[in-house]
C-alpha positions in Angstrom: -1.9 5.3 -10.6 -0.7 2.9 -7.9 -2.3 4.8 -5.0 -4.0 3.0 -2.1 -7.4 4.1 -0.8 -6.1 5.4 2.5 -3.7 7.8 0.8 -6.3 8.9 -1.7 -8.7 9.6 1.2 -6.2 11.6 3.1 -5.2 13.7 0.1 -8.8 14.6 -0.5 -10.1 14.8 3.1 -12.6 12.0 2.4 -13.9 9.3 4.6 -12.6 6.0 3.0 -16.1 4.7 3.0 -17.5 7.6 1.0 -18.9 6.6 -2.4 -17.6 8.5 -5.3 -20.0 9.5 -8.1 -19.2 10.4 -11.7 -17.9 13.9 -12.0 -16.1 13.9 -8.6 -12.6 15.3 -8.9 -9.7 13.8 -6.8 -6.2 15.1 -6.1 -3.5 12.5 -6.7 0.1 13.2 -5.6 2.7 12.1 -8.0 6.4 12.2 -7.2 8.0 12.4 -10.7 11.3 11.2 -9.3 9.9 7.9 -8.1 9.1 4.9 -10.3 5.6 3.7 -10.7 5.0 0.6 -8.6 5.6 -1.8 -11.5 8.9 -0.2 -12.3 10.0 -0.3 -8.6 9.3 -4.0 -8.5 10.6 -5.1 -11.8 13.7 -7.3 -11.7 13.2 -8.3 -8.0 13.1 -11.9 -6.9 10.0 -13.3 -5.3 6.3 -13.1 -5.9 4.1 -10.0 -6.0 1.0 -10.3 -3.7 -1.8 -7.9 -2.8 -2.2 -7.7 1.0 -5.5 -6.3 2.3 -4.9 -4.4 5.5 -6.9 -5.6 8.5 -7.9 -3.8 11.8 -4.8 -3.6 14.0 -2.2 -4.0 11.2 0.8 -1.8 11.1 3.5 -1.3 8.5 6.0 -2.7 10.9 3.9 -5.9 11.5 3.3 -6.4 7.8 7.0 -5.9 7.0 8.0 -8.4 9.7 5.5 -11.0 8.6 6.7 -10.9 4.9 10.4 -10.2 5.6 10.5 -6.8 3.7 11.3 -3.4 4.9 8.8 -0.6 5.8 10.7 1.6 3.2 10.0 -1.0 0.5 6.3 -1.2 1.4 6.1 2.6 1.3 7.9 2.8 -2.1 5.9 0.1 -3.7 2.6 1.7 -2.6 3.5 5.4 -2.9 3.1 6.1 0.8 5.4 9.0 0.8 5.6 11.0 4.1 3.1 8.8 6.0 3.1 5.6 8.0 -0.7 5.5 8.1 -2.6 2.6 6.6 -6.3 1.8 7.1 -8.4 -1.4 7.1 -9.3 -2.5 3.6 -6.3 -0.7 2.0 -4.6 -2.9 -0.5 -0.8 -3.0 -0.4 1.4 -4.5 -3.1 4.2 -6.6 -1.7 7.1 -8.4 -3.2 7.7 -11.5 -1.0 10.1 -14.4 -1.1 7.5 -16.7 0.5 4.0 -16.3 1.8 3.8 -17.2 5.5 0.4 -18.6 6.5 -1.1 -17.1 9.7 -0.4 -19.1 12.8 -3.3 -20.8 14.5 -3.7 -20.6 18.2 
């Protein structure tokens, strides 16, 4: 459904580390007016990557690192109405080039 773990956890009041078992029911919010992630990225230049959120990451920092907007990240990952991300969340990004981390 193109939903990240952090959003799914919030919608269901779950700890992101909680293991699900067969038969568990989850709420998934769908905005019928918004495209699914593949549709929102179709026709765009660049490369699609999966970014795994690390401790201390922010949407602003990720957007700056990959030269995209926070709004794009939120649209591509169905993060409507929230700026919250959590370590281990996987975010889909459409980037022009992948910048390697700087070494100190």
